[in-house]
Steps between C-alpha positions, in 0.01 A plus 500: 500500500748758598586767240853592480576854623660612169191401312276667751687819478488499130115464501461792745713718266284408194176587692645843607603598149150393364338732746730796426467473120111446497287800320346741743130559496507871382204693365548550128518853375219647292612493135304829431650697789768738374830535669543799730594816306411360157172604329352231287404620152126526410347212335437594133219332331526510117218721348271328269432689171149501358469548137277814425214445263563609149346829397244507226401805291184340387150490631351172615331465170827548314453873395785740570456769773647765281248657259556437127534875427764549762696190373489631151584863596871448478475309182266735309556863529252764374623716218638831614376808301665838537416836323735781472439848354738791476446859384785747456489861381749754648332827563159379583354533856569132542807419290505135590224265604532120549212268574550140590226254602385136489193336352294598808572873447709537803837671466681834523532827315829697501529855372733792495329839541650819361683679789550183706850343537368154585240265338181422688356144518141425595288183506241451228197267473343494151136422465366199314367749237841645432657153492237382253586786264873439520464123450258550209760721324776243561277217375422692172867579456599133570777678678722217604466317165553811278802679391317794353652845532249751631695809451367746238726591212540852640669560836288672764759480790387863601181342624678242709634144445315197620652159591270201574625165613291185568637192668297180521681212664825449295378712212564871469478782237572876506359764265606870476306777308392850538221504251323225308221434249429159651169542693573241761843629564362851536233370742776341705699825517185704577388275788837533675493878448159501671628300794797741531248789503307347789785421725709813444183694584455298817854595594428872436187478714686330790774773495248783486293354787800520725682816394281712255118442560418810284621310195228228543221676309724543198605129518132397510457699183797314347337171566175624353680592192661149484161338522336715231781413263489130592853518652440279802481129435232401748335798673294269725807380679551852628166508684636401846782753480269778386250419770775520765585850370145618490466409871833638620402822695858614512481566115358824364125490447548575128721204457253266695211621287685438178597154617130431567415630147753259348340214696158578351643514148668165527189340649281656219738357242480156662114520483507606142725207407267261681196641318676481164600139572142413595356657185753310280396170661131587439569570134694181456 
């Protein structure tokens, strides 16, 4: 059968167009390959959060790691006790003396010496013997609970005025007098005078050691006089200082010998007291 030429030409045209429009077998581009000149951003992986274990302030058996006394320290405070003594008498060698200490005996003494423009402040440490005397007098007076006036009917200001203040926690009381017939109030006044004698003497000795060594023998006699008149509260507390003086070769020999003599006297008194206590126990 003969195909007409027009139809034949139409078939050839269709075949040519199908070949031209057919998809080419090109190699596909890599989807992960960035285009030239463009930097691909880094791949960010979201961070996973892990929950931290809860802290525990308790031991495995359920007890707290903090000791009970530490836990209660802020809740319960120890009572604060403060002692304050002042003596004033214009014209005396020491016209003003102030003593302040706590219930352990540690504190300071402040005094104004005649001829000095400024006050001197030194640390103090009272012995247990001295503290016992002070506290016994306060207990007998029932100081914080009492309102008794200790001042004698007559004024003895020429002998010096005394002010004593006691503070225990939130309670506080002040008493002023220059002479009294109350035995406990007089004991309180006397003990602080004896403390003043000791520490002003220590000051005099310290100054003389540095500037006037020839005054030392006379100062040793002053201390000897204090002790014979019971004007030092606790002589045993002075043994370390006197031993230091007796061994200091820079001091005059006379001063060292007198210091050694005072040491012997104090030790003898200690032995006598021990013997008396032993005899009393034997009798009882």
